[in-house]
VEXLOGU-893986 format. One record per residue (C-alpha): residue in one letter; x, z, y. Coordinates in steps of 0.2 Angstrom, whole numbers. Layout:
BEGIN
<rec 'A', <X, Z, Y>>
...
This chain:
BEGIN
<rec 'M', <-6, 594, -357>>
<rec 'W', <-16, 595, -374>>
<rec 'F', <-27, 580, -372>>
<rec 'Q', <-16, 568, -363>>
<rec 'K', <-16, 550, -369>>
<rec 'K', <0, 545, -377>>
<rec 'Q', <8, 529, -370>>
<rec 'N', <14, 517, -384>>
<rec 'K', <29, 507, -379>>
<rec 'K', <28, 492, -390>>
<rec 'Q', <45, 484, -394>>
<rec 'Y', <52, 471, -405>>
<rec 'D', <69, 467, -411>>
<rec 'R', <75, 453, -401>>
<rec 'N', <89, 449, -413>>
<rec 'E', <77, 447, -427>>
<rec 'Y', <61, 440, -419>>
<rec 'D', <56, 426, -407>>
<rec 'P', <40, 428, -397>>
<rec 'V', <29, 413, -401>>
<rec 'I', <12, 406, -396>>
<rec 'R', <4, 396, -410>>
<rec 'S', <-9, 384, -405>>
<rec 'S', <-21, 374, -415>>
<rec 'I', <-21, 355, -412>>
<rec 'C', <-40, 354, -417>>
<rec 'T', <-48, 368, -409>>
<rec 'G', <-35, 374, -396>>
<rec 'E', <-36, 392, -402>>
<rec 'Q', <-20, 401, -397>>
<rec 'A', <-13, 416, -406>>
<rec 'V', <3, 425, -399>>
<rec 'G', <15, 435, -410>>
<rec 'F', <33, 435, -417>>
<rec 'R', <42, 424, -429>>
<rec 'N', <56, 431, -440>>
<rec 'K', <72, 421, -436>>
<rec 'Q', <78, 422, -454>>
<rec 'T', <62, 419, -464>>
<rec 'K', <52, 409, -451>>
<rec 'K', <37, 420, -455>>
<rec 'F', <24, 422, -441>>
<rec 'E', <17, 439, -437>>
<rec 'E', <1, 438, -426>>
<rec 'V', <-1, 451, -413>>
<rec 'M', <-16, 445, -404>>
<rec 'L', <-28, 431, -401>>
<rec 'I', <-27, 423, -384>>
<rec 'K', <-45, 420, -377>>
<rec 'S', <-41, 421, -358>>
<rec 'K', <-26, 422, -346>>
<rec 'R', <-29, 441, -345>>
<rec 'D', <-25, 442, -364>>
<rec 'M', <-9, 433, -361>>
<rec 'E', <-4, 444, -346>>
<rec 'Q', <-8, 460, -357>>
<rec 'F', <4, 454, -371>>
<rec 'L', <18, 450, -358>>
<rec 'K', <16, 467, -350>>
<rec 'E', <16, 476, -367>>
<rec 'Y', <32, 468, -373>>
<rec 'H', <41, 466, -356>>
<rec 'L', <42, 447, -358>>
<rec 'L', <41, 433, -346>>
<rec 'E', <31, 418, -350>>
<rec 'E', <46, 407, -350>>
<rec 'D', <53, 418, -365>>
<rec 'I', <39, 412, -377>>
<rec 'K', <40, 397, -387>>
<rec 'K', <25, 386, -391>>
<rec 'E', <22, 378, -408>>
<rec 'W', <7, 368, -415>>
């Protein structure tokens, strides 16, 4: 009871943000985050180094891979 780990449920406003993968053309480095629909500003959440990282992101934000747009 006293020392239980808190579970953080991460959420984002679906009406205000789109989930996006940003990929570098030169290096192939990928970062995943959210882009504001109004300002088009990208907020990086994490760097994708492996498939496991992507799975973790999808699980944390309750998304499907089809929901995420990819941009270069």
